[in-house]
C-alpha beads as a LAMMPS data file, in Angstrom:
LAMMPS data file: protein, C-alpha beads

229 atoms
228 bonds

1 atom types
1 bond types

-500.0 500.0 xlo xhi
-500.0 500.0 ylo yhi
-500.0 500.0 zlo zhi

Masses

1 110.0

Atoms # bond

1 1 1 192.733 327.090 -120.588
2 1 1 191.186 323.930 -122.570
3 1 1 191.194 320.965 -119.422
4 1 1 191.351 317.375 -120.203
5 1 1 188.050 315.183 -119.087
6 1 1 190.212 314.359 -115.188
7 1 1 190.490 317.811 -115.244
8 1 1 194.284 318.384 -115.767
9 1 1 195.204 321.468 -117.715
10 1 1 196.371 320.737 -121.190
11 1 1 196.491 323.937 -122.505
12 1 1 197.210 327.514 -121.217
13 1 1 197.617 330.966 -123.445
14 1 1 198.418 334.591 -122.161
15 1 1 196.866 337.224 -124.580
16 1 1 197.634 340.897 -124.582
17 1 1 194.897 343.718 -124.481
18 1 1 193.786 343.367 -127.764
19 1 1 194.353 339.461 -128.203
20 1 1 197.715 338.781 -129.848
21 1 1 199.152 336.078 -128.153
22 1 1 202.232 336.396 -125.470
23 1 1 202.598 332.738 -124.341
24 1 1 200.773 329.722 -124.702
25 1 1 201.467 326.555 -122.599
26 1 1 200.801 322.881 -123.917
27 1 1 201.044 319.362 -121.936
28 1 1 201.435 318.020 -125.557
29 1 1 203.278 320.179 -128.418
30 1 1 200.345 318.730 -130.872
31 1 1 196.908 320.331 -128.396
32 1 1 197.786 323.885 -129.371
33 1 1 194.259 324.850 -129.219
34 1 1 193.144 328.071 -132.022
35 1 1 190.425 329.325 -130.021
36 1 1 190.874 333.122 -129.100
37 1 1 188.802 335.509 -127.739
38 1 1 185.067 334.599 -127.470
39 1 1 183.488 333.907 -130.250
40 1 1 187.095 333.950 -132.203
41 1 1 189.074 331.119 -133.929
42 1 1 192.657 331.443 -135.442
43 1 1 193.205 331.058 -139.339
44 1 1 196.559 329.878 -139.529
45 1 1 196.967 331.012 -142.813
46 1 1 196.033 334.629 -142.686
47 1 1 197.157 334.999 -138.490
48 1 1 193.980 337.045 -138.728
49 1 1 190.934 335.869 -136.357
50 1 1 188.197 334.487 -137.766
51 1 1 185.178 336.158 -135.474
52 1 1 182.212 335.051 -137.644
53 1 1 180.674 337.527 -139.802
54 1 1 184.534 339.245 -140.312
55 1 1 188.329 339.045 -139.376
56 1 1 190.078 340.645 -136.600
57 1 1 193.730 341.367 -136.534
58 1 1 194.881 341.185 -133.032
59 1 1 197.671 343.593 -134.042
60 1 1 196.255 346.213 -135.061
61 1 1 192.940 345.672 -132.933
62 1 1 190.656 346.282 -135.925
63 1 1 188.506 344.288 -137.913
64 1 1 189.077 344.208 -141.613
65 1 1 185.777 345.343 -142.436
66 1 1 183.066 347.734 -140.326
67 1 1 180.183 346.750 -138.671
68 1 1 177.775 344.993 -140.801
69 1 1 175.446 345.533 -138.992
70 1 1 175.518 349.064 -138.614
71 1 1 174.112 349.691 -134.598
72 1 1 175.873 351.659 -132.177
73 1 1 179.329 350.907 -134.105
74 1 1 180.189 354.527 -132.642
75 1 1 183.347 356.727 -134.195
76 1 1 184.949 353.391 -134.971
77 1 1 182.878 350.884 -137.088
78 1 1 185.859 349.203 -137.311
79 1 1 186.891 348.518 -133.926
80 1 1 186.782 345.386 -131.664
81 1 1 186.075 346.653 -128.903
82 1 1 185.725 350.532 -126.864
83 1 1 189.081 351.703 -125.754
84 1 1 190.021 350.601 -122.339
85 1 1 191.619 353.795 -121.192
86 1 1 188.622 355.885 -121.900
87 1 1 186.957 353.755 -119.051
88 1 1 189.887 354.748 -116.318
89 1 1 191.255 358.205 -115.023
90 1 1 194.790 357.489 -113.233
91 1 1 195.328 360.937 -112.684
92 1 1 191.310 361.640 -111.392
93 1 1 190.755 364.413 -114.120
94 1 1 188.220 362.840 -115.730
95 1 1 184.548 365.366 -114.633
96 1 1 182.452 362.470 -115.137
97 1 1 181.845 358.705 -116.681
98 1 1 183.709 359.822 -119.971
99 1 1 181.961 356.759 -122.098
100 1 1 178.651 357.964 -121.729
101 1 1 179.127 360.949 -123.394
102 1 1 180.919 359.753 -125.828
103 1 1 178.279 357.024 -126.668
104 1 1 175.316 360.121 -126.566
105 1 1 177.929 362.056 -129.320
106 1 1 177.795 359.018 -131.298
107 1 1 174.369 358.845 -131.309
108 1 1 174.094 362.549 -132.797
109 1 1 173.214 364.244 -128.790
110 1 1 175.737 366.894 -128.472
111 1 1 175.852 369.825 -125.585
112 1 1 174.813 366.853 -123.095
113 1 1 176.722 368.477 -119.862
114 1 1 178.387 366.925 -116.772
115 1 1 177.059 367.872 -113.500
116 1 1 179.487 368.018 -110.221
117 1 1 177.843 365.035 -109.221
118 1 1 178.674 363.614 -111.554
119 1 1 175.254 363.084 -113.527
120 1 1 174.437 364.023 -116.963
121 1 1 172.857 367.356 -117.927
122 1 1 170.236 367.704 -121.187
123 1 1 168.972 371.250 -120.656
124 1 1 171.038 372.575 -123.004
125 1 1 171.380 369.710 -125.516
126 1 1 169.489 368.556 -128.293
127 1 1 167.865 365.739 -127.174
128 1 1 165.516 367.326 -124.729
129 1 1 162.130 368.026 -125.876
130 1 1 161.754 371.727 -127.685
131 1 1 158.663 372.690 -129.330
132 1 1 157.399 376.451 -128.076
133 1 1 154.470 376.320 -130.089
134 1 1 153.249 373.852 -127.882
135 1 1 150.438 374.702 -125.211
136 1 1 149.137 373.589 -121.835
137 1 1 145.387 372.990 -121.997
138 1 1 145.243 376.133 -119.812
139 1 1 146.991 377.999 -122.340
140 1 1 150.068 378.433 -120.790
141 1 1 153.982 377.500 -122.324
142 1 1 154.628 373.987 -122.025
143 1 1 157.669 372.978 -119.811
144 1 1 160.317 370.262 -120.528
145 1 1 162.215 370.608 -117.303
146 1 1 159.943 370.786 -114.052
147 1 1 160.827 370.065 -110.318
148 1 1 158.377 367.468 -108.693
149 1 1 158.565 365.850 -105.009
150 1 1 160.506 362.273 -105.701
151 1 1 158.309 359.290 -104.765
152 1 1 160.191 356.416 -105.472
153 1 1 157.813 355.016 -108.548
154 1 1 158.884 355.776 -111.722
155 1 1 155.427 355.866 -113.114
156 1 1 154.533 357.785 -110.596
157 1 1 157.186 360.536 -111.566
158 1 1 156.062 359.900 -115.154
159 1 1 152.814 360.939 -114.273
160 1 1 153.394 363.861 -112.169
161 1 1 156.228 365.416 -114.518
162 1 1 153.778 365.057 -117.184
163 1 1 150.932 367.086 -115.468
164 1 1 153.106 369.682 -114.551
165 1 1 154.960 370.269 -118.106
166 1 1 152.199 369.395 -120.395
167 1 1 149.125 369.036 -118.351
168 1 1 148.177 365.670 -119.242
169 1 1 148.847 362.357 -118.332
170 1 1 150.910 361.015 -120.825
171 1 1 154.029 361.805 -122.392
172 1 1 154.632 363.137 -125.282
173 1 1 155.834 362.548 -128.302
174 1 1 157.678 365.221 -131.169
175 1 1 158.060 364.072 -135.083
176 1 1 157.401 360.333 -134.324
177 1 1 159.593 360.498 -131.449
178 1 1 159.543 358.868 -128.048
179 1 1 160.783 361.138 -125.350
180 1 1 161.330 359.881 -121.368
181 1 1 161.588 361.279 -118.254
182 1 1 165.541 361.816 -117.382
183 1 1 165.958 362.528 -113.051
184 1 1 168.820 364.797 -112.981
185 1 1 170.683 364.356 -109.650
186 1 1 170.377 367.174 -107.961
187 1 1 167.543 365.149 -105.193
188 1 1 167.146 367.184 -101.912
189 1 1 166.767 365.197 -99.384
190 1 1 165.353 367.971 -97.076
191 1 1 162.656 369.294 -98.933
192 1 1 162.394 365.481 -101.189
193 1 1 162.270 367.757 -104.492
194 1 1 164.281 366.698 -107.882
195 1 1 164.201 367.705 -111.270
196 1 1 163.267 366.041 -114.861
197 1 1 164.123 366.359 -118.323
198 1 1 162.146 365.526 -120.604
199 1 1 164.690 363.924 -123.277
200 1 1 164.982 362.230 -126.767
201 1 1 164.435 358.312 -125.346
202 1 1 167.497 357.047 -127.498
203 1 1 169.646 359.208 -125.292
204 1 1 168.874 358.059 -122.200
205 1 1 168.297 354.527 -123.035
206 1 1 171.587 352.545 -122.296
207 1 1 173.780 355.668 -121.379
208 1 1 174.971 355.056 -118.132
209 1 1 175.250 357.658 -115.551
210 1 1 173.741 358.260 -111.808
211 1 1 170.968 360.679 -111.569
212 1 1 168.270 361.097 -108.756
213 1 1 166.299 358.271 -108.390
214 1 1 169.965 356.864 -107.094
215 1 1 170.541 359.668 -104.836
216 1 1 166.523 359.220 -103.682
217 1 1 168.326 355.261 -102.791
218 1 1 170.741 356.608 -101.256
219 1 1 168.636 358.811 -99.111
220 1 1 165.768 356.833 -98.014
221 1 1 167.872 353.500 -98.051
222 1 1 164.217 352.153 -100.415
223 1 1 164.863 351.470 -104.659
224 1 1 163.133 352.993 -107.171
225 1 1 159.895 350.884 -108.542
226 1 1 158.375 350.037 -111.722
227 1 1 155.021 348.368 -111.480
228 1 1 153.770 346.717 -114.269
229 1 1 150.456 346.571 -114.464

Bonds

1 1 1 2
2 1 2 3
3 1 3 4
4 1 4 5
5 1 5 6
6 1 6 7
7 1 7 8
8 1 8 9
9 1 9 10
10 1 10 11
11 1 11 12
12 1 12 13
13 1 13 14
14 1 14 15
15 1 15 16
16 1 16 17
17 1 17 18
18 1 18 19
19 1 19 20
20 1 20 21
21 1 21 22
22 1 22 23
23 1 23 24
24 1 24 25
25 1 25 26
26 1 26 27
27 1 27 28
28 1 28 29
29 1 29 30
30 1 30 31
31 1 31 32
32 1 32 33
33 1 33 34
34 1 34 35
35 1 35 36
36 1 36 37
37 1 37 38
38 1 38 39
39 1 39 40
40 1 40 41
41 1 41 42
42 1 42 43
43 1 43 44
44 1 44 45
45 1 45 46
46 1 46 47
47 1 47 48
48 1 48 49
49 1 49 50
50 1 50 51
51 1 51 52
52 1 52 53
53 1 53 54
54 1 54 55
55 1 55 56
56 1 56 57
57 1 57 58
58 1 58 59
59 1 59 60
60 1 60 61
61 1 61 62
62 1 62 63
63 1 63 64
64 1 64 65
65 1 65 66
66 1 66 67
67 1 67 68
68 1 68 69
69 1 69 70
70 1 70 71
71 1 71 72
72 1 72 73
73 1 73 74
74 1 74 75
75 1 75 76
76 1 76 77
77 1 77 78
78 1 78 79
79 1 79 80
80 1 80 81
81 1 81 82
82 1 82 83
83 1 83 84
84 1 84 85
85 1 85 86
86 1 86 87
87 1 87 88
88 1 88 89
89 1 89 90
90 1 90 91
91 1 91 92
92 1 92 93
93 1 93 94
94 1 94 95
95 1 95 96
96 1 96 97
97 1 97 98
98 1 98 99
99 1 99 100
100 1 100 101
101 1 101 102
102 1 102 103
103 1 103 104
104 1 104 105
105 1 105 106
106 1 106 107
107 1 107 108
108 1 108 109
109 1 109 110
110 1 110 111
111 1 111 112
112 1 112 113
113 1 113 114
114 1 114 115
115 1 115 116
116 1 116 117
117 1 117 118
118 1 118 119
119 1 119 120
120 1 120 121
121 1 121 122
122 1 122 123
123 1 123 124
124 1 124 125
125 1 125 126
126 1 126 127
127 1 127 128
128 1 128 129
129 1 129 130
130 1 130 131
131 1 131 132
132 1 132 133
133 1 133 134
134 1 134 135
135 1 135 136
136 1 136 137
137 1 137 138
138 1 138 139
139 1 139 140
140 1 140 141
141 1 141 142
142 1 142 143
143 1 143 144
144 1 144 145
145 1 145 146
146 1 146 147
147 1 147 148
148 1 148 149
149 1 149 150
150 1 150 151
151 1 151 152
152 1 152 153
153 1 153 154
154 1 154 155
155 1 155 156
156 1 156 157
157 1 157 158
158 1 158 159
159 1 159 160
160 1 160 161
161 1 161 162
162 1 162 163
163 1 163 164
164 1 164 165
165 1 165 166
166 1 166 167
167 1 167 168
168 1 168 169
169 1 169 170
170 1 170 171
171 1 171 172
172 1 172 173
173 1 173 174
174 1 174 175
175 1 175 176
176 1 176 177
177 1 177 178
178 1 178 179
179 1 179 180
180 1 180 181
181 1 181 182
182 1 182 183
183 1 183 184
184 1 184 185
185 1 185 186
186 1 186 187
187 1 187 188
188 1 188 189
189 1 189 190
190 1 190 191
191 1 191 192
192 1 192 193
193 1 193 194
194 1 194 195
195 1 195 196
196 1 196 197
197 1 197 198
198 1 198 199
199 1 199 200
200 1 200 201
201 1 201 202
202 1 202 203
203 1 203 204
204 1 204 205
205 1 205 206
206 1 206 207
207 1 207 208
208 1 208 209
209 1 209 210
210 1 210 211
211 1 211 212
212 1 212 213
213 1 213 214
214 1 214 215
215 1 215 216
216 1 216 217
217 1 217 218
218 1 218 219
219 1 219 220
220 1 220 221
221 1 221 222
222 1 222 223
223 1 223 224
224 1 224 225
225 1 225 226
226 1 226 227
227 1 227 228
228 1 228 229
């Protein structure tokens, strides 16, 4: 929608889901605008939408060329955005957040399972820390899945999990990859105990999920903190 300097409507457009124009209205026939979805500008000769580094076809909901950066392109690097039908479950049949599983699989992480509470379980996934040759300082096997008493502070939980699973204060890495502790959504408000899983950082960062930290907040009324000293 475009407005004049006095707030009068000069142009208005109605798109379909993927950007094709259904109707457009103008106070003056000469005032039609070439702006389309955010960042797009109509090329009248081709009918395509210019999107800085590539052209978008609203009729096919595809770009003409693949993602030039190559970051998080997913299974369709020509796509405009995620398919909105994957974000809803009108029949109530989806087990959990399908998009999170799809995003993990697009990164190469498989066998991540959805829990009964709708969270993510990495215990059978290739994202879980796995180094059978590593031992704790006392000679016992290390553990990438541990149970601790949740504290309400990410760093305190991380320290407790590192001591329980590896007998050290720092979070271990493996083959140059960084790992983080994932809170499984099995928090017990009666005992305060929850399960943590050590997973690859890339399999956890930016992946929406419900976890033990959310359950802790719901049970105690206190949100998790992360101290930055």
